[in-house]
N, C-alpha and C positions, 0 to 999 in steps of 0.2 A: 504494500500500500504506500502511495506517495502522499507526503504531507509537508506543508511549509509551516515552520514555527516562527512566529513574528514576535519580536521583542523591540523595545525602544531603540531605534537606530540600526537594527540588524535583522536580517531575515536568513533563517537556516533551512535548507532543503533536506528532507529526510525521506528514507524509504524503509519499510519493514517487511519481514517475511515470516510467515508462520502464525501460530496462535498466541495472542497477547497474554494468555494465562500460563504459558510455558515459561521456564526460566529464561531471563533475558540475556542476550549476548550483544554487547555494543562494540561495533567495529569502527575503529578510528583510523582513517587513512593518514599516511605520513605527509611531510611537507611537500607542497606543490602537487599533491595527488588528490583527485576527487573521490567521492564515495565509491564510484564504480571500479576503483582499484581492487576492491573486494568484489570479484566478478559474480554475476548472477548465479552461475552454477554452484559456486562455493556457498553462497548465502542460502540457496534453496536446499542444498545438501544438509546444512546445519539445521534448517527448519524441519527437514524430514527426520532428523534425530530428536525432534520434539524440543527445540529451542526457539525462542522468539528473537529473531535476528534484526538488528537495526544498524543501518549505515547512514552517513550523512555527509554533505559537503561542508567542510570547514569554511569559515569566512574567507573571502578572497579567492575562492575556487568554485568551479561548477556553477550550480544554480543558486548558491547563497550570495549574500551581499558582497560586492567588491568595493573595497575602499581604495582611495588614491595610493599609487605606488610610492613607497618610500625610497629615496635616493635612486631615481630611474636610470640616470646616466651610468652609475657604477654597476648596478645589477644587470643592465642590458649588456654591457661590455663583458661582464663575467659570464653571462649566459652564452654569448657567442663564442667566447674563448674556450669554455669547457665543453660545450656541446657541438660546436661547429655546424649548427643547424640554421639555415637562412630563414626559417620560420615563414615560409610562403603562406600567404593568406588563403590560397586555393588548396583545398584538400588533396586534389589529384597531384599537384606539384609537391605539396608538403609531406604527404604520407611516406614517400621513399626516403626523405631526409630524416623523418622521425624513426623510420625502421632502422636506419643506421645507428641512431642513438640507442634504441631498444636492444639491438644486437650487442652493442658495446656494454650495456648494463646487465645483460641477461646471463652472462657466464657462458659456459660451454654446453650446458644442457640444451636439448632441442627446443627451438622457439617456434610456436604456432603463429605463422604470419597472419592468418585470418583473425585470430584473437587480437594480435597487435594492431592490425588495421582497424578493427572495431573500436578498440580503446582510443586510438588516435582520432577516429571520426567523431567519437563522443566529445573529445577535447575540443575539436574544431566547432562543434555545435554550441558549446557553452562558454568557451574560454577566451579571455584576453590574458596574455602571459604576464604582463607587467605586474598587476596587483598580487599575483601568486608569489612573487619574490618577498612579499611581506612575511610569508611563512619562514623563509630563511633568515631574514633580518631579525625577527623577534626571538629567534633561538639564542641570540647573543646574550639575552638576559635571563635564560633559564638557569636556576640554581641547581646545585648538586643535591640529588635526592637519594643518595646511597643510604643515609641513615634511615630514611623512611622505608626503603626497600628491605633493610635488615629487620625491621619490626613486623613486616607482614607475616601472618601466620597461615596464609593460603599457599598452595603450590604455585610456583612461578615457572613458566616455560619460555625459554628464549629460542626462537626459530631464526636461523641465520644461514645464508648461503656462504660456503667456504670460498667463493669467488666474488663476494660482495664487499668492496672496500669503500663504497660511497659514504655510508653512514658511520661505520666503525670497522676497525680491523677485526676480522673474524676471531683471531686469537684472544683479543680483549673481551669479546662477548663470552667466549668459553671460560676465561678466567673469572669473569663476573659471576657466572653461574656457579662455578666451583666455590667462590667466596661466600655467596649468600646462602643462608639456611633455606631449606625447602625449595631450592631452585635446581633446574637441570637445563641443559642446552641440547637442542636438536640441530646439528650442523648438517646442512643439505649439500651433498657432493655435487660439484659442477654448477652450482646455482649462484646467480648474481643478485642484482637488486630488483629485477622485474620477474614476474611469474607468468609468462605466456605459455603455459603447458598444463594440460588437464591432469596428467598423472602426478605432476608436482602438487597441484591443488588437492588431489586425493590424499597424498601423503600428509600435507598440512592439516587437512580436516581430521585425519585419523589421530594425529598427535594432539591436536587442539581438543577434540572431544574426549580423548583419553585423560587429558589434564583436567577437563571439566568434571569427569567422573571422580577424580581424587577429591575434589571440593565437596561433592555430594556425599 
């Protein structure tokens, strides 16, 4: 079910799957990624496991409110330098350039080009790239939450590709899981930062629901 939540000065676009009376699962996409990063198949599979699944577009992305971009000159230059993507406004010209980026971020595991194209097309339908950089800029002010993580008494599961170096070094994620009580790390071989692969999503679902069962 699609729903827009309105609050003073901001609008958040949300989608839900399954029965609202089931245990809730809130899926939060990472920086510069819309709700559909958690693909439909994965969300419906969790709903079939009798969970109530919710995903949403963070502010500045997708169908939620976009605020003016912070420091546009710097972030635009950074985007072009890192991604090498000309960001063509036309999907037919832009899709091949995005596919180059997705391949770079995907790791060595097989990439489903149709899934990647569907994701790119959805970005073109809703997105202006500039405001999404607010997600990256705001992370500079995030405090260290290690102390809070240590106090959690529920099972923590880190899922990370061993070829994903964009967000954090895989070895650091492994060490964090070893340090924290009640934590474990699922390191996915050959996997990068993007998941355009159905078998990979099946593995993630299996590990996620297994962790949920520990909570119950």
